[in-house]
VMD Tcl script that draws the C-alpha trace (Angstrom):
set ca {
  {129.19 117.84 106.20}
  {126.46 115.37 106.70}
  {127.55 111.85 108.47}
  {126.73 110.18 105.27}
  {129.20 112.46 103.42}
  {131.67 111.38 105.75}
  {131.65 107.90 104.60}
  {134.27 106.20 102.78}
  {133.53 104.79 99.58}
  {134.07 101.23 100.67}
  {131.59 101.66 103.67}
  {129.08 103.07 101.00}
  {129.51 99.98 98.67}
  {129.50 97.69 101.80}
  {126.10 99.07 102.78}
  {124.75 99.06 99.08}
  {125.94 95.19 99.04}
  {124.11 94.80 102.26}
  {120.64 96.14 100.47}
  {121.25 94.27 97.93}
  {121.60 90.91 99.80}
  {118.37 91.52 101.58}
  {116.25 91.82 98.51}
  {117.89 88.42 97.59}
  {116.42 86.99 101.03}
  {113.47 84.90 101.27}
  {110.90 87.12 103.18}
  {110.75 90.30 101.52}
  {107.71 92.82 103.06}
  {106.42 95.09 100.81}
  {106.86 98.38 102.68}
  {110.20 97.17 104.19}
  {111.04 96.70 100.24}
  {110.02 100.26 99.26}
  {111.97 101.67 102.03}
  {115.02 99.60 101.22}
  {114.58 100.42 97.70}
  {114.88 104.46 98.31}
  {117.83 103.69 100.64}
  {119.39 102.05 98.06}
  {118.66 104.39 95.44}
  {120.16 107.19 97.71}
  {123.21 105.51 98.42}
  {123.72 104.42 94.85}
  {123.78 108.55 93.95}
  {126.24 108.96 97.12}
  {128.43 106.19 95.51}
  {128.00 107.94 92.00}
  {128.98 111.64 93.37}
  {132.18 109.68 95.08}
  {133.43 108.22 92.07}
  {132.99 111.34 90.05}
  {134.96 113.05 92.79}
  {137.64 110.29 92.79}
  {137.76 110.44 88.94}
  {137.89 114.11 88.98}
  {141.13 113.91 91.32}
  {142.49 110.95 88.89}
  {142.03 113.54 86.06}
  {144.16 116.25 87.64}
  {147.11 114.25 88.70}
  {147.11 112.98 85.16}
  {147.07 116.17 84.01}
  {149.98 117.27 86.49}
  {152.35 114.35 85.23}
  {151.49 115.26 81.76}
  {152.61 118.85 82.21}
  {155.74 117.69 84.11}
  {156.42 115.05 81.50}
  {156.41 118.24 78.64}
  {158.76 120.23 80.50}
  {161.20 117.58 80.74}
  {161.27 117.33 77.06}
}
mol new
graphics top color blue
foreach p $ca { graphics top sphere $p radius 0.5 }
foreach p [lrange $ca 0 end-1] q [lrange $ca 1 end] { graphics top cylinder $p $q radius 0.2 }
display resetview
């Protein structure tokens, strides 16, 4: 697994927020902006994937609890 995949969701969101803050700054260099945009796009995709993984985990837990509740009835 790469180091990027080892980051927590919070770490990825913090990085993304830093990129957004950079774009909100006053000094914008076109070449740097292009690189930052590409970095932000990749990070946004990693965040999307991580959120999807977490959603799947939650759905599995919910199904597990639903199954246990049905057994109790």
